[in-house]
C-alpha positions as CSV (number, residue, x, y, z in Angstrom):
1,M,-9.1,-61.4,24.8
2,A,-7.8,-63.9,22.4
3,Q,-6.4,-63.5,18.9
4,D,-7.4,-60.7,16.6
5,T,-7.7,-61.7,13.0
6,K,-9.5,-60.1,10.1
7,G,-11.4,-61.2,7.1
8,P,-13.3,-64.4,6.5
9,Q,-11.6,-66.0,9.5
10,A,-13.7,-63.8,11.8
11,S,-16.1,-66.7,12.4
12,A,-13.1,-68.8,13.6
13,R,-11.9,-66.0,15.9
14,A,-12.6,-66.8,19.5
15,D,-12.1,-65.5,23.0
16,I,-11.3,-67.6,26.1
17,V,-13.8,-66.8,28.8
18,I,-13.5,-67.9,32.4
19,C,-16.8,-68.9,33.9
20,P,-17.5,-66.7,37.0
21,N,-19.4,-69.6,38.5
22,C,-17.0,-72.6,38.3
23,G,-13.8,-71.2,36.9
24,A,-13.8,-73.3,33.8
25,K,-12.2,-71.9,30.6
26,N,-14.5,-71.7,27.7
27,R,-13.7,-71.0,24.0
28,L,-16.3,-68.5,22.8
29,P,-16.4,-67.7,19.1
30,T,-16.8,-63.9,18.6
31,A,-19.4,-64.3,15.8
32,N,-21.5,-66.8,17.7
33,A,-25.2,-66.0,17.4
34,G,-26.3,-68.0,20.4
35,V,-26.4,-67.3,24.1
36,P,-23.0,-68.3,25.8
37,R,-23.1,-70.8,28.6
38,C,-20.3,-72.6,30.4
39,G,-19.5,-76.0,29.0
40,R,-19.1,-77.4,32.5
41,C,-21.8,-75.8,34.7
42,H,-24.1,-74.2,32.0
43,H,-24.0,-70.8,33.9
44,G,-24.3,-67.7,31.6
45,L,-20.9,-66.4,30.5
46,P,-19.9,-62.7,30.4
47,W,-19.4,-62.0,26.7
48,L,-16.9,-59.2,26.2
49,T,-15.2,-59.3,22.7
50,T,-13.8,-57.0,20.0
51,A,-14.8,-56.3,16.4
52,N,-13.2,-54.5,13.5
53,D,-14.2,-53.2,10.1
54,D,-14.0,-56.7,8.6
55,D,-16.0,-58.7,11.2
56,F,-18.4,-56.1,12.8
57,D,-21.5,-57.3,11.0
58,A,-20.9,-60.9,11.9
59,V,-20.0,-60.1,15.5
60,V,-22.5,-57.4,16.3
61,L,-25.4,-57.1,13.8
62,E,-26.0,-60.9,13.5
63,A,-26.0,-61.5,17.3
64,R,-29.1,-62.9,18.8
65,L,-28.5,-61.1,22.1
66,P,-28.6,-57.3,22.4
67,V,-25.1,-55.8,22.0
68,L,-23.5,-52.9,23.9
69,V,-20.9,-51.5,21.5
70,D,-18.1,-49.4,23.0
71,L,-16.5,-47.2,20.4
72,W,-13.2,-46.2,21.9
73,A,-9.5,-45.4,21.3
74,P,-6.4,-46.2,23.4
75,W,-5.4,-42.5,23.6
76,C,-8.8,-41.4,24.9
77,G,-8.9,-40.5,28.6
78,P,-12.7,-40.7,29.0
79,C,-12.6,-44.1,27.3
80,R,-10.5,-45.3,30.1
81,I,-13.1,-44.0,32.6
82,V,-15.8,-46.0,30.9
83,E,-13.8,-49.3,30.6
84,P,-14.4,-50.6,34.2
85,G,-18.1,-50.0,33.8
86,V,-18.1,-51.8,30.5
87,Q,-16.3,-54.8,32.0
88,H,-18.7,-54.8,35.0
89,V,-21.8,-54.7,32.7
90,A,-20.5,-57.7,30.8
91,K,-20.2,-59.7,34.0
92,E,-23.4,-58.5,35.7
93,F,-25.6,-59.1,32.7
94,A,-23.9,-62.4,31.6
95,G,-26.2,-64.4,29.3
96,R,-28.4,-61.4,28.7
97,L,-26.2,-59.2,26.4
98,K,-23.0,-59.2,24.4
99,V,-20.4,-56.4,24.9
100,T,-18.2,-55.5,21.9
101,K,-15.4,-53.1,21.9
102,V,-14.4,-51.3,18.7
103,N,-11.2,-49.4,18.5
104,V,-12.1,-46.5,16.1
105,D,-8.4,-46.1,15.2
106,T,-8.3,-49.6,13.7
107,A,-12.0,-49.7,12.6
108,P,-12.5,-46.3,10.8
109,R,-15.4,-47.6,8.6
110,I,-17.4,-48.5,11.7
111,A,-16.7,-45.2,13.3
112,Q,-17.9,-43.5,10.1
113,R,-20.9,-45.7,9.7
114,Y,-22.2,-44.7,13.2
115,Q,-21.0,-41.1,12.9
116,A,-18.7,-41.4,15.9
117,Q,-17.4,-37.8,16.0
118,S,-16.7,-38.0,19.8
119,I,-15.7,-40.9,21.9
120,P,-16.4,-42.8,24.0
121,M,-19.6,-43.6,22.2
122,L,-21.9,-46.4,23.3
123,L,-24.4,-48.0,21.1
124,W,-27.2,-50.4,22.1
125,I,-27.9,-52.6,19.1
126,R,-30.8,-55.1,19.1
127,N,-31.7,-57.2,16.1
128,G,-29.1,-55.3,14.0
129,E,-30.5,-51.8,14.7
130,V,-29.3,-49.0,17.0
131,R,-31.9,-48.5,19.6
132,R,-29.9,-46.1,21.9
133,S,-26.7,-44.2,21.9
134,Q,-24.6,-42.3,24.4
135,V,-21.7,-40.0,23.7
136,G,-19.3,-39.3,26.5
137,A,-18.2,-41.1,29.6
138,L,-20.7,-42.7,32.0
139,P,-19.5,-43.7,35.4
140,P,-20.3,-47.4,36.2
141,P,-23.5,-46.8,38.2
142,A,-25.0,-44.6,35.4
143,L,-23.9,-47.2,32.8
144,I,-25.6,-50.0,34.7
145,E,-28.8,-47.9,34.8
146,W,-28.5,-47.2,31.1
147,V,-28.1,-50.9,30.2
148,T,-30.9,-51.9,32.6
149,A,-33.3,-49.5,30.9
150,A,-32.2,-50.7,27.5
151,L,-32.7,-54.4,28.4
152,D,-36.2,-53.5,29.7
153,E,-37.2,-52.0,26.3
154,R,-38.7,-54.2,23.6
């Protein structure tokens, strides 16, 4: 992931995403409301980014795509179990969802807002509203099922 800034610059913060189809590097603003596509081949891009207390609303709540939010911390063992599945989901469902990781140690207001008393905690946010939540580690196959079911809901 690219730089991590706070405040009004959040809209200028971007990640560099490599297209899984053609290998091109793409600059993807974290607070972009659109659907990310490769600038070279127009293939859907996996969208895995971060958010903090200052930019969460712009990055997550204003997103046009549904967002899988991973509330985690670097010291959390179960969070490390979930990480490969989260990365896989971002790639498998490229162009259909946005995945945003929120470190609860550096974003305590977000953790408090969503009452994250245990982590990992996954939130499925669509149109700015939490539609599903999951507390505890899910192995990759179960996470894929959870995301597939969430994508099928309207």
